[in-house]
LOLOPA-978817 format. One record per atom (N, C-alpha, C, O): residue in one letter; x, y, z. Coordinates in steps of 0.1 Angstrom, whole numbers, padded with zeros to 4 digits, always signed. Atoms other than C-alpha are relative to their C-alpha. Example, Ala and Ser with C-alpha at 12.3 -4.5 7.8 and 13.67 -1.06 7.14 Angstrom:
<recs>
a+0009-0012+0000
a+0123-0045+0078
a+0009+0012+0000
a+0019+0012+0007
s-0009-0011+0000
s+0137-0011+0071
s-0008+0011+0008
s-0003+0022+0009
</recs>
This chain:
<recs>
m+0008+0011-0006
m+0997+1007+0839
m-0009+0006+0010
m-0005+0014+0019
t+0010-0005-0010
t+0966+1014+0859
t+0003-0005+0014
t+0006-0017+0016
i-0003+0003-0014
i+0971+1015+0897
i-0013+0001+0007
i-0020+0010+0006
v+0012+0001-0009
v+0943+1005+0921
v+0005+0001+0015
v+0014-0007+0018
v-0003-0001-0015
v+0945+1015+0958
v-0013-0002+0008
v-0023+0003+0004
l+0011+0002-0009
l+0923+1002+0985
l+0005+0004+0014
l+0014-0003+0019
a-0004-0004-0013
a+0926+1020+1018
a-0012-0002+0010
a-0023+0002+0007
s+0010+0003-0010
s+0907+1009+1049
s+0003+0006+0013
s+0014+0007+0018
f-0001-0008-0013
f+0900+1029+1081
f-0010-0006+0010
f-0021-0009+0007
y+0008+0006-0011
y+0887+1015+1114
y+0000+0010+0011
y+0009+0010+0020
p+0001-0011-0010
p+0876+1044+1136
p-0003-0005+0014
p-0009-0016+0016
k+0004+0003-0013
k+0874+1043+1173
k-0015+0003+0001
k-0020+0011-0006
p+0015-0001+0000
p+0837+1039+1183
p-0005+0015+0002
p-0015+0018-0004
d+0004-0013-0002
d+0835+1075+1195
d+0005+0010-0010
d+0003+0022-0009
k-0006-0008+0010
k+0853+1089+1164
k-0005-0002-0014
k+0000+0003-0023
v+0005+0003+0013
v+0832+1076+1136
v-0004+0012-0008
v+0000+0013-0020
d+0005-0012+0007
d+0816+1109+1126
d+0012+0008-0004
d+0012+0014-0015
e-0011-0008+0003
e+0849+1127+1127
e+0009-0006-0011
e+0013+0001-0020
v-0008+0007+0010
v+0867+1101+1106
v-0008+0001-0014
v-0002+0004-0024
e+0008-0002+0012
e+0838+1102+1081
e+0001+0014-0006
e+0003+0015-0018
t-0001-0014+0005
t+0840+1140+1078
t+0013+0002-0006
t+0014+0008-0017
i-0013-0002+0006
i+0877+1139+1072
i+0001-0007-0014
i+0006-0001-0023
l-0001+0008+0013
l+0874+1112+1045
l-0008+0006-0011
l-0004+0006-0022
k+0009-0007+0010
k+0845+1130+1028
k+0007+0012-0006
k+0006+0015-0018
g-0007-0011+0004
g+0867+1160+1026
g+0011-0003-0010
g+0016+0006-0017
m-0011+0004+0010
m+0893+1141+1005
m-0006-0003-0014
m+0002-0002-0024
v+0005+0004+0012
v+0869+1131+0978
v+0001+0010-0011
v+0006+0007-0022
g+0000-0010+0011
g+0864+1163+0958
g+0014+0004-0005
g+0016+0003-0017
p-0013-0004+0005
p+0900+1175+0957
p+0007-0012-0007
p+0014-0009-0018
t-0007+0011+0007
t+0913+1140+0948
t-0006-0003-0013
t+0002-0006-0023
r+0006+0003+0013
r+0888+1134+0920
r+0004+0010-0010
r+0004+0007-0022
n-0004-0011+0010
n+0901+1167+0904
n+0015-0001-0003
n+0020+0006-0011
e-0014+0001+0003
e+0937+1155+0904
e+0002-0006-0014
e-0006-0015-0018
p-0003+0007+0013
p+0953+1146+0870
p+0003-0014+0003
p+0010-0018+0012
g-0004+0014-0001
g+0955+1109+0865
g-0009-0008+0010
g-0008-0020+0011
c+0010+0007-0009
c+0927+1101+0891
c-0012-0004-0008
c-0020+0005-0013
r+0012+0005+0007
r+0901+1079+0874
r-0012-0002+0009
r-0024+0001+0005
t+0011+0003-0010
t+0881+1069+0905
t+0005+0003+0014
t+0016+0000+0017
y-0003-0002-0014
y+0880+1079+0941
y-0013-0001+0008
y-0020+0009+0008
n+0014+0002-0006
n+0850+1065+0960
n+0002-0005+0014
n+0010-0013+0018
l+0000+0002-0014
l+0844+1064+0997
l-0012-0010+0003
l-0023-0007-0001
h+0011+0010-0004
h+0824+1034+1012
h+0000-0002+0015
h+0010+0000+0022
r+0001+0002-0014
r+0811+1027+1046
r-0005-0015+0002
r-0015-0019-0005
w+0005+0013-0003
w+0807+0992+1060
w-0003-0001+0015
w+0004+0003+0023
s+0005+0000-0013
s+0787+0986+1091
s-0001-0013+0007
s-0006-0014+0019
e+0000+0013-0006
e+0789+0949+1097
e+0012-0003+0009
e+0023-0001+0004
g-0011+0003-0009
g+0809+0939+1127
g+0008+0013+0005
g+0019+0012+0009
g-0007-0013-0004
g+0817+0976+1136
g+0001+0008-0013
g+0002+0003-0024
i-0001-0009+0012
i+0819+1006+1113
i+0014+0001-0005
i+0023+0004+0003
s-0013-0003+0006
s+0848+1009+1089
s-0003+0008-0013
s-0014+0007-0019
f+0001-0008+0013
f+0854+1031+1058
f+0011-0005-0009
f+0022-0010-0005
h-0009+0006+0010
h+0871+1020+1026
h+0000+0010-0012
h-0011+0013-0017
i-0002-0009+0011
i+0884+1042+0998
i+0005-0009-0012
i+0016-0015-0010
y-0004+0007+0012
y+0886+1026+0963
y+0005+0011-0010
y-0002+0020-0014
e-0006-0010+0009
e+0910+1046+0941
e+0006-0006-0012
e+0012-0017-0012
v-0006+0004+0012
v+0921+1042+0905
v+0008+0011-0006
v+0002+0022-0008
y-0009-0010+0006
y+0950+1061+0889
y+0006-0005-0013
y+0007-0017-0014
d-0006+0004+0013
d+0965+1061+0855
d+0014-0006+0002
d+0018-0015-0006
a-0014+0005-0001
a+1001+1055+0868
a+0004+0002+0015
a-0002+0009+0022
q-0006-0002-0014
q+1022+1052+0900
q+0003+0015+0002
q+0002+0019+0014
s-0003-0014-0002
s+1033+1088+0894
s-0012+0008+0004
s-0010+0018+0011
d+0012-0007-0004
d+0997+1099+0898
d-0003-0003+0015
d-0008+0006+0022
v+0001+0003-0014
v+0996+1081+0932
v+0010+0009+0008
v+0006+0015+0018
e-0010-0008-0007
e+1028+1099+0942
e-0004+0015+0000
e-0002+0022+0010
f+0005-0013+0000
f+1013+1132+0931
f-0011+0002+0010
f-0010+0012+0018
h+0011-0001-0010
h+0982+1126+0952
h+0006+0001+0014
h+0002+0009+0022
r-0006+0000-0013
r+1004+1119+0982
r+0009+0012+0003
r+0012+0015+0014
s-0007-0012-0002
s+1023+1151+0977
s-0008+0012+0003
s-0003+0023+0006
m+0009-0011-0001
m+0993+1173+0980
m-0002+0004+0015
m-0001-0005+0024
d+0001-0004-0014
d+0989+1194+1012
d-0012-0006+0007
d-0011-0010+0019
y+0012+0006-0007
y+0953+1181+1019
y+0002-0014+0003
y-0003-0019+0013
y-0003+0014-0003
y+0966+1145+1017
y+0009+0000+0013
y+0006-0008+0022
k-0009+0000-0012
k+0994+1153+1042
k-0008+0004+0013
k-0005-0001+0023
q+0008-0004-0012
q+0969+1171+1065
q-0009-0011+0005
q-0010-0013+0017
y+0009+0011-0004
y+0945+1142+1065
y+0008-0011+0007
y+0004-0017+0017
r-0009+0011-0005
r+0973+1117+1071
r+0005+0004+0014
r+0008-0005+0022
a-0005-0005-0013
a+0985+1138+1101
a-0011+0000+0010
a-0009-0003+0022
a+0011-0001-0009
a+0950+1142+1116
a-0007-0013+0004
a-0012-0015+0015
i+0009+0011-0001
i+0934+1108+1112
i+0006-0011+0009
i-0002-0018+0016
p-0004+0012-0007
p+0957+1082+1130
p-0005+0000+0015
p-0008-0011+0019
d+0004+0000-0013
d+0947+1093+1165
d-0015-0004+0002
d-0020-0006+0013
l+0014+0003+0000
l+0910+1087+1156
l-0003-0015-0003
l-0015-0019-0003
l+0002+0014+0004
l+0915+1051+1145
l+0004-0010+0011
l+0012-0008+0019
a-0002+0011-0010
a+0914+1019+1165
a+0012-0008-0004
a+0018-0015+0004
k-0012+0007+0005
k+0942+1004+1143
k+0005+0008-0012
k-0002+0016-0018
p-0005-0008+0011
p+0965+1017+1116
p-0007-0002-0013
p-0014-0012-0015
i+0006+0001+0013
i+0953+1024+1081
i+0006-0012-0008
i+0018-0014-0008
e-0004+0011+0009
e+0954+0994+1058
e+0000+0005-0014
e-0011+0009-0019
v-0001-0005+0014
v+0966+1003+1023
v+0005-0011-0009
v+0016-0017-0006
k-0005+0010+0010
k+0969+0979+0994
k+0001+0007-0014
k-0009+0014-0018
i-0002-0006+0013
i+0984+0991+0961
i+0001-0011-0010
i+0010-0020-0008
m+0001+0012+0009
m+0976+0968+0932
m+0001+0005-0014
m-0004+0016-0018
d+0000-0002+0014
d+0984+0967+0895
d-0012-0006-0006
d-0015-0018-0003
a+0012+0006+0006
a+0952+0962+0875
a+0005-0010-0011
a+0015-0007-0018
i-0003+0011+0010
i+0952+0931+0853
i-0010+0002-0011
i-0022+0001-0009
d+0009-0001+0012
d+0938+0937+0818
d-0003-0013-0006
d+0006-0020-0011
v+0004+0013+0005
v+0919+0906+0808
v-0008+0002-0012
v-0019+0008-0012
k+0007-0002+0013
k+0908+0905+0772
k-0010-0012-0001
k-0008-0023+0002
t+0010+0010+0002
t+0875+0887+0766
t-0005+0001-0014
t-0005+0012-0021
d+0005+0000+0014
d+0859+0877+0733
d-0014+0006+0000
d-0020+0007-0011
</recs>
């Protein structure tokens, strides 16, 4: 079953560039992981700057593999102090809708 992850980051006003740099550094390695179909970073500037990562994996085991990587652990250790509030993560099962 395809797994979709949406992670949202709300940096402190003086830490926007630092958060963006850390998140950009996650894109290449994660896209090369087995089972990763999509890993896209987005920036939203309305009402304050926030970053959002849209991820798609083949299975929950691929999400777990992603989270076991050293670069994931390093980013998760470095980023909390740069944020105005905790990371928001939603893990969703994709719904396959057949159309005619």
